[in-house]
Every structure is written in structure tokens, then in C-alpha cells.
C-alpha positions in Angstrom: -18.7 -28.7 104.5 -16.0 -25.5 105.2 -17.0 -22.4 106.3 -15.6 -19.3 106.3 -15.4 -15.4 106.8 -14.6 -12.5 104.6 -12.8 -9.4 105.8 -15.7 -7.2 104.4 -17.9 -9.5 106.6 -16.4 -9.4 110.0 -15.8 -5.5 109.9 -19.5 -4.8 108.6 -20.6 -7.2 111.9 -18.9 -5.3 114.3 -20.6 -2.3 112.9 -23.5 -3.9 114.2 -25.9 -3.3 117.4 -25.1 -6.1 120.3 -28.0 -7.2 120.3 -27.7 -7.7 116.1 -24.3 -9.7 117.0 -26.1 -12.0 119.0 -29.0 -12.4 116.0 -26.3 -12.5 113.7 -24.4 -15.3 115.7 -28.1 -17.3 116.1 -28.5 -16.9 112.9 -25.6 -18.1 111.6 -25.6 -20.7 113.8 -28.8 -22.1 111.7 -27.2 -21.9 109.0 -24.1 -23.7 109.0 -26.9 -26.7 110.9 -28.4 -26.1 107.7 -25.9 -27.5 105.8 -24.8 -30.0 108.4 -28.4 -31.3 108.4 -30.0 -30.6 105.0 -33.0 -28.8 107.2 -34.1 -25.4 106.3 -34.7 -23.9 109.4 -38.2 -21.4 110.2 -38.1 -18.2 110.1 -34.6 -17.4 108.4 -35.6 -16.7 105.0 -32.9 -17.9 103.7 -33.3 -17.5 99.9 -30.9 -18.1 96.5 -30.7 -15.1 94.7 -28.6 -15.8 91.6 -25.8 -18.0 90.6 -22.5 -17.3 88.0 -19.5 -18.9 87.2 -16.3 -19.3 90.0 -18.3 -17.2 92.1 -20.7 -20.4 93.0 -24.3 -20.0 94.5 -25.0 -16.2 96.8 -27.7 -16.8 99.2 -29.6 -14.6 101.7 -30.5 -14.9 105.1 -32.7 -12.8 106.9 -31.1 -11.8 110.4 -34.0 -9.1 111.3 -36.8 -7.8 109.6 -34.0 -4.7 108.9 -30.6 -6.9 109.0 -29.5 -9.8 106.1 -26.4 -12.0 105.8 -24.8 -12.7 102.2 -22.8 -15.4 101.9 -21.4 -17.4 98.8 -21.5 -21.7 98.1 -19.2 -22.7 96.0 -17.1 -26.0 96.1 -18.1 -27.0 99.5 -17.5 -24.0 100.6 -19.6 -20.9 102.4 -18.1 -18.2 102.9 -20.3 -15.3 104.4 -19.1 -11.9 102.6 -21.2 -9.7 104.1 -24.1 -8.6 106.9 -26.4 -5.1 107.0 -29.5 -3.7 106.2 -31.3 -4.6 102.7 -29.4 -1.9 101.2 -26.2 -2.1 101.8 -26.3 -6.1 101.0 -27.8 -4.8 96.9 -25.2 -2.4 97.0 -22.4 -5.0 97.6 -24.1 -7.7 95.2 -23.8 -5.1 92.2 -19.9 -5.3 93.2 -19.8 -8.8 92.5 
């Protein structure tokens, strides 16, 4: 399994508070461990939203009550697409 970070993800990560960056890093670690061990992390709220041909499966993970990570899994590649609040993530999904 390979892990990639989209430019939008990196840009949005710089916009969140330093405390949220730490929480996001912890959540990313849990997500990566999940794909390596196949043991679901507790409290992450990992949820498959939908699948689309050419895009793969789209997942959402809850970093905190307000912050979400959106990522795809396609052909052994996990791509972290964006990080933001619930509304930002929903707007991004509509653009896919």
C-alpha cells in the first residue's frame, strides 16, 4: 500500500490550527496503521462514502468534532485529498 498527499490536502493542512495539525497527524497515523494491520481504529469514525470508477473508494475520517479527512483508495494507493470542516469536505465531494 502506498500513501500520497494531494496538493489541496497539504494546503488545507497549513490553514488549520497547530493543535488541529497535531490531531490530524495522529489520525493519519491511525489510518495508515489501519491499512497495514486491517484493525479498525477506535474513535476515528472511519466511513466509506461511495465508490466511483477511476477514482476508487472515497472515505471520510473524523479528526475531531469539527475536522474531517477525505481520502481515496484506488489500486493499492491511498490518496489523502483534503482536510477541513464538515461543510468544506461536502463541497469538495461535490467537485469530484
